[in-house]
VOGU-3710 file (C-alpha; in Angstrom, 3 decimals, decimal comma):
1> msswytkess> -0,085/20,028/4,243  1,773/17,394/2,235  0,854/13,596/2,431  3,247/10,698/2,928  3,250/9,897/-1,029  4,262/13,433/-1,952  7,623/13,026/-0,271  10,768/11,513/-1,756  11,620/8,103/-0,779  14,049/5,217/-1,594
11> iavstrvrla> 13,620/1,478/-1,072  11,472/2,214/1,955  8,471/4,000/0,678  6,248/4,364/3,756  5,685/3,141/7,328  2,309/2,471/8,778  1,251/1,464/12,361  -2,273/0,471/13,227  -3,729/-0,422/16,628  -7,100/-2,140/17,000
21> rnlsgipfps> -9,081/-1,241/20,032  -12,587/-1,879/21,312  -14,591/-0,088/24,138  -15,691/-2,131/27,412  -19,324/-2,667/27,605  -20,212/-2,355/23,850  -20,640/-5,332/21,470  -18,124/-5,804/18,701  -19,174/-3,925/15,432  -20,752/-7,012/13,776
31> rmsneqfeel> -23,189/-7,071/16,668  -23,838/-3,444/17,326  -27,203/-1,818/16,861  -27,538/1,408/15,083  -28,003/3,133/18,223  -24,816/1,621/19,849  -22,867/2,667/16,808  -24,068/6,287/17,136  -23,058/6,223/20,682  -19,527/4,834/19,726
41> kqraksaicd> -19,259/7,601/17,033  -20,052/10,274/19,421  -17,921/9,176/22,223  -14,952/8,700/20,009  -15,464/12,109/18,429  -15,754/13,867/21,861  -12,856/11,950/23,292  -10,332/13,316/20,808  -11,814/16,252/19,064  -12,945/17,971/22,188
51> sntpfaknln> -9,785/17,041/24,264  -7,953/20,397/23,861  -4,765/18,559/22,784  -2,320/19,382/19,959  -3,951/16,563/18,062  -7,428/17,911/18,254  -6,481/21,143/16,391  -5,146/19,112/13,431  -8,114/16,481/13,196  -11,378/16,583/11,364
61> fidmasvpen> -14,307/14,265/12,039  -15,877/12,883/8,967  -19,213/10,866/8,917  -18,662/8,314/6,059  -22,286/8,334/5,135  -21,667/11,866/3,762  -18,585/10,925/1,696  -19,121/10,121/-1,978  -18,150/6,687/-3,148  -15,257/7,728/-5,481
71> einamverhi> -13,718/9,677/-2,646  -14,120/6,610/-0,226  -12,321/4,580/-2,795  -9,720/7,155/-3,468  -9,023/7,095/0,301  -8,196/3,408/0,026  -5,817/4,163/-2,826  -3,992/6,809/-0,792  -3,847/4,223/2,024  -5,844/6,387/4,425
81> ispefakrgg> -8,430/3,691/5,162  -8,500/-0,073/4,760  -10,458/-1,853/2,038  -12,621/-3,390/4,699  -13,407/0,055/6,142  -14,449/1,347/2,621  -17,163/-1,393/2,477  -18,829/-0,296/5,936  -20,743/2,464/4,179  -22,751/4,682/6,446
91> rsaiilskde> -22,066/2,748/9,618  -18,530/4,276/9,870  -16,791/7,584/10,583  -13,248/8,704/10,573  -11,216/11,285/12,318  -8,485/12,432/9,986  -5,571/14,695/10,154  -4,937/17,513/7,655  -2,036/15,824/6,114  -3,656/12,372/6,364
101> sisimigeed> -0,878/10,850/8,399  -3,371/10,092/11,243  -6,674/8,314/10,640  -8,856/7,066/13,315  -11,409/4,509/11,820  -14,572/4,344/13,744  -16,526/1,005/13,122  -14,084/-1,084/11,048  -13,772/-4,732/12,204  -13,196/-3,245/15,650
111> hiriqvildg> -14,675/-0,204/17,230  -11,564/1,903/16,623  -8,425/1,454/14,364  -5,716/3,962/14,965  -3,537/4,274/12,023  -0,472/6,510/11,507  1,261/6,487/8,086  4,443/8,278/7,349  6,867/8,500/4,433  10,115/6,431/4,424
121> lkleeaydia> 11,202/4,135/7,294  9,911/5,827/10,477  8,569/2,929/12,746  9,524/4,459/16,023  7,903/7,831/15,019  4,779/6,366/13,664  4,410/4,110/16,796  5,075/7,150/19,154  2,235/9,218/17,580  -0,226/6,186/17,482
131> eqidslldsr> 0,734/5,341/21,200  -0,063/9,173/22,222  -3,538/8,876/20,492  -4,023/5,435/22,127  -3,498/6,625/25,549  -5,672/9,709/25,146  -8,568/7,551/23,898  -8,083/4,857/26,511  -8,205/7,458/29,337  -11,582/8,647/28,014
141> lhfafdenlg> -13,140/5,579/26,557  -11,625/2,742/28,521  -10,660/0,044/26,153  -11,359/-3,652/26,581  -8,407/-5,360/28,053  -7,710/-8,706/29,718  -4,661/-9,561/31,706  -4,025/-12,694/29,824  -5,169/-11,876/26,325  -4,244/-8,171/26,108
151> fltecptnlg> -6,519/-5,938/24,067  -9,806/-7,729/23,168  -10,430/-7,805/19,413  -13,143/-9,176/17,224  -10,648/-11,235/15,236  -8,418/-13,430/17,647  -5,341/-12,924/15,332  -5,288/-9,322/16,748  -5,451/-10,157/20,476  -2,639/-8,981/22,668
161> tglraslmlh> -1,142/-5,819/21,388  -3,610/-5,195/18,533  -0,597/-3,759/16,646  -0,061/-4,167/12,947  2,994/-2,578/11,632  3,959/-2,611/7,957  6,523/-1,070/5,753  6,030/-0,678/2,016  9,269/-1,492/0,179  10,044/-0,959/-3,480
171> lpacessgei> 11,829/-4,173/-4,446  12,372/-4,325/-8,269  15,634/-6,157/-8,138  14,145/-8,854/-5,795  11,081/-9,167/-7,951  13,000/-9,444/-11,244  15,495/-11,998/-9,894  12,675/-14,253/-8,667  13,508/-13,808/-5,022  10,066/-12,442/-3,777
181> aslsdtvnki> 8,673/-16,061/-3,365  11,620/-17,331/-1,219  11,678/-14,082/0,596  7,893/-14,536/1,510  8,505/-18,084/2,659  11,354/-17,039/4,846  9,587/-14,060/6,600  6,433/-16,207/7,088  8,448/-18,607/9,187  9,411/-15,987/11,589
191> gftvrgmyge> 5,936/-14,268/11,906  5,848/-11,811/9,129  4,042/-11,642/5,880  4,643/-10,224/2,459  1,661/-8,691/0,642  0,745/-6,482/-2,228  0,663/-2,735/-2,146  -2,941/-2,606/-0,904  -2,517/-5,393/1,906  -4,184/-8,780/2,191
201> gskagaslyq> -5,439/-10,363/-0,911  -4,041/-7,465/-3,195  -1,367/-8,024/-5,957  1,941/-6,248/-6,071  2,084/-3,380/-8,387  5,143/-1,248/-9,474  7,192/-3,790/-7,433  5,783/-2,537/-4,221  5,310/-4,910/-1,404  4,245/-4,580/2,218
211> isnqitlgls> 6,105/-6,279/5,081  4,052/-6,713/8,156  3,869/-8,566/11,500  1,513/-11,410/11,918  1,902/-12,133/15,659  0,228/-9,814/18,221  0,058/-12,119/21,235  2,912/-13,040/23,511  5,278/-10,205/22,717  5,396/-6,429/23,342
221> eknaldnlks> 4,891/-3,674/20,842  8,609/-2,750/21,163  9,675/-6,370/20,402  7,298/-6,385/17,314  8,634/-3,219/16,041  12,337/-4,252/16,556  11,729/-7,544/14,795  10,033/-5,854/11,936  12,848/-3,277/11,676  15,471/-5,990/11,743
231> itariiekee> 13,863/-8,142/8,978  13,259/-4,964/6,941  16,926/-4,068/7,152  17,804/-7,519/5,741  15,438/-7,208/2,944  16,751/-3,731/2,036  20,253/-5,001/2,108  19,362/-7,899/-0,186  17,576/-5,368/-2,672  20,695/-3,196/-2,604
241> nlrsslnklk> 23,034/-6,029/-3,230  20,879/-7,239/-6,220  20,834/-3,608/-7,544  24,536/-3,257/-7,383  25,051/-6,319/-9,727  22,654/-4,932/-12,163  24,006/-3,740/-15,743  23,885/0,037/-15,239  23,598/0,773/-19,016  20,678/-1,610/-19,144
251> vedmayralg> 18,996/0,018/-16,164  19,611/3,482/-17,678  18,101/2,328/-20,979  14,995/0,777/-19,286  14,410/3,979/-17,066  14,799/6,445/-19,881  12,625/4,279/-22,275  9,959/4,330/-19,446  10,260/8,162/-18,971  10,010/8,680/-22,788
261> vlkncriits> 6,801/6,572/-22,854  5,140/8,423/-20,006  6,180/11,869/-21,546  4,531/11,146/-24,847  1,809/8,658/-24,254  -1,856/9,482/-25,229  -3,439/6,669/-23,651  -2,176/4,462/-20,784  -3,579/1,974/-18,202  -2,984/1,939/-14,506
271> nemmnllsri> -0,897/-1,257/-14,668  1,379/0,035/-17,565  1,733/3,299/-15,711  2,777/1,556/-12,538  5,342/-0,673/-14,325  6,882/2,222/-15,960  7,158/4,478/-12,904  8,777/1,558/-11,066  11,476/1,589/-13,590  11,810/5,337/-13,267
281> klgidmgiie> 12,019/5,093/-9,657  14,768/2,533/-9,757  16,678/4,700/-12,081  16,309/7,637/-9,673  17,376/5,623/-6,627  20,371/4,370/-8,471  21,367/7,889/-9,471  20,824/7,309/-13,106  17,945/9,691/-13,691  18,778/13,109/-12,099
291> ekinpielli> 15,486/14,891/-13,184  13,174/15,900/-10,295  10,384/13,399/-10,505  8,347/11,687/-7,687  7,226/8,307/-9,099  5,206/7,385/-6,055  3,211/10,714/-6,126  2,464/10,076/-9,724  1,517/6,511/-9,097  -1,036/7,365/-6,347
301> snqrfmlmkk> -2,538/10,478/-7,915  -3,415/8,774/-11,262  -5,138/5,776/-9,791  -8,636/4,943/-10,957  -10,697/6,574/-8,128  -8,222/9,435/-7,720  -8,756/10,358/-11,166  -12,588/10,113/-10,871  -12,620/12,016/-7,632  -11,011/14,907/-9,510
311> fgemqpeerd> -12,464/14,727/-13,035  -15,794/12,854/-12,337  -17,115/9,575/-13,617  -15,323/8,159/-16,553  -15,412/5,009/-18,597  -12,070/2,939/-18,474  -10,737/4,378/-21,853  -11,534/7,913/-20,717  -9,579/7,323/-17,654  -6,605/6,032/-19,580
321> iqrasnlrei> -6,654/9,064/-21,809  -6,810/11,363/-18,739  -4,033/9,659/-17,036  -1,947/9,965/-20,077  -2,636/13,747/-20,327  -1,832/14,201/-16,696  1,485/12,472/-16,846  2,496/14,305/-19,954  1,671/17,786/-18,387  3,604/17,090/-15,247
331> lqqev> 6,685/15,330/-16,713  6,976/17,963/-19,365  7,115/20,538/-16,736  9,516/18,809/-14,421  11,927/17,021/-16,745
//
C-alpha cells in the first residue's frame, strides 16, 4: 500500500492531524513506572487491535524496543512518528497502518498520540479518521477529561481539544521573494505557526514548511480546522500569485539544470538534493517539466536514515555516493 509521499501533490504536499490523549487514573508518561507503562501498552493494544473494527484489520502493533535505531529515525523522516517519540526508546510502542497513514503513538509526551497523515490538502478526511479512532479508544480506555479544561494533557499548551493539525506546503516563490518571515509573523498573531519540514525546531528544506494551529483551548476542533484551512488558502493563493510573476524561461532553465545534475551526479549531499528537487517540483507544478517524476518521494526515500535502513550503516560520503546512484537510476528510467 502506498504512503502519503508516494502520491502526486502540488503546493499542499501533505495533511496531518494529531490528537493528544491520556487515560484516567494513570500518571502522565514522565511519572509512569515500567509496570504502569506495560499496562498502558497492553490496554491500548487490546482496545484497537482486538476491536473487530475495519481499523483493526489494517493495523499492526509494534513494540519500539524491537525496532532498529535506523528504522526508528527513518520513521521520523517519513513523518510517521515525532522526533520526541523517537527518543523514547524501549518505553514506547506504536500501532501503525499498512500504508502508514495512521500511527497511534503510545508513550510519547502523552499516553496516546493519534496521528493521521494523508497526501495533499485533506483536513476533513484526516480529522474524520482520527475522530473515529479517538471515539473507539475513548469508549474502551476512558480518556482524562475536564468540563472546563477539556482533554487533560501533560503540556498545558495542548489542553482543550488536544488537536494539532498541520499542512506541509511547498513555498519556493514565497521563500525566494523573502516573504516567509512576514508570513510567519502574520500567522503567529492569529494563533498559527510556521515551522520547518520536521516541525518544531527544524529548518526548512526543499522550500517545505509546516503551517499548524497553536491554540487548543477555547475553540472546537471544527473551528480550528476551518481556521487552518482558511489561512492555508490565503498562503497558497499568495504562492500562486508570486509564481505567476516569475520569468518562465528562468524557471525552465533552473528546473532543467537541476534535473540534469540529479541525472548525472556521482556524489550528492541531502541538502543539495533537496534544493534541486524543490526546483524540479516547481517546474512540474508550473507545467514546465512534463516528465513523470515525484520529487517528494525521491526526497523522502533518499534521506539519511532511509538510505541506511535499506543499505546498512554508511559513512557520510558513502551515503552521498549511494544517494547519487539511486537518483541516477530512477531518473534515467522515468525521464
